[in-house]
N, C-alpha and C positions, 0 to 999 in steps of 0.2 A: 295220334300221340299228342302233337302239338297244342292241338286245342285244350289240353288239359294244362296248359301254362298258364293258364289264367288263375287258376287255383293258389298256385304258388306264391303271391303274397299275401294272399287269405291266411295260407298254413302258415307262413312265415309270424305274422301279426299276430296270431294264436297260441305260435309258442314261443314266443318273445313274450308276451302276457301273462302264459302261463308260469314262466321263470320267472318273471316281474314278481307277480303276486306269490309266488312258493318263496321267492325270496323277503321279499317285503313282510307278509305275512306271518313270520316265526319270530320276528324281534318285538312286535309290537302288543303281546299278550298280557306279560308282566307277571312279576312271583308274587302269588300272596302267601303271608307269612301262614303256615299250618294252624298254630293256635288262633291267627284272624278267622283263619275259614272254618274251624271247628268252633269257634263263640258266635259266627253270625249262622251257621248251621243248627245249632243248639235252640238261640231265639227263636229262630224260622218255625221250628217244627213245635216249639212252648203255646206261640200263637194261634191261638182259635179263630176259625174262619167261620163266619156264618152261613148257614147254607138259607139262599133265598127260598127255594121250591124244592121238593122231593123228584127226584127223577124218576121220567114216568117207567112202567112195567112194559116193557116191548110186549107184544103179545104173539102165542106160542104158535112157531109155524109148525102144521100138521103135513106138511111135505114129506114124504119119504127117499125122496131124491129120485124116483124112478118115474120117466113120464111112460102114462096109461094112457093111448086113444082109446075112446068109446068105441066098443063092439059094433059093427052095422050087421044089418039081418041082410042076407042073402036073397038076392030076389030070382 
C-alpha cells in the first residue's frame, strides 16, 4: 500500500485543477441577448454557401454481415 503513496500528489494536483477549471469556466462565457442571437442565426441561415465539389457517392457494400468460409473438398 505504501508504494501507492507516490500517486497522492498527482491525484491532488488533478483534483485541484478540475475544481479550478470548473470554477473559472462558469463565469467566462458571457450572456448574449436573445434578440441579438436570433438576428445572427437568421443572417447565417440566409447566407448561401457555394459548393466547390459534389460529394462522392459511396460504393454500395454488398456484404451480408455473415462471414462464410469457402467449402473444402474432402480428401
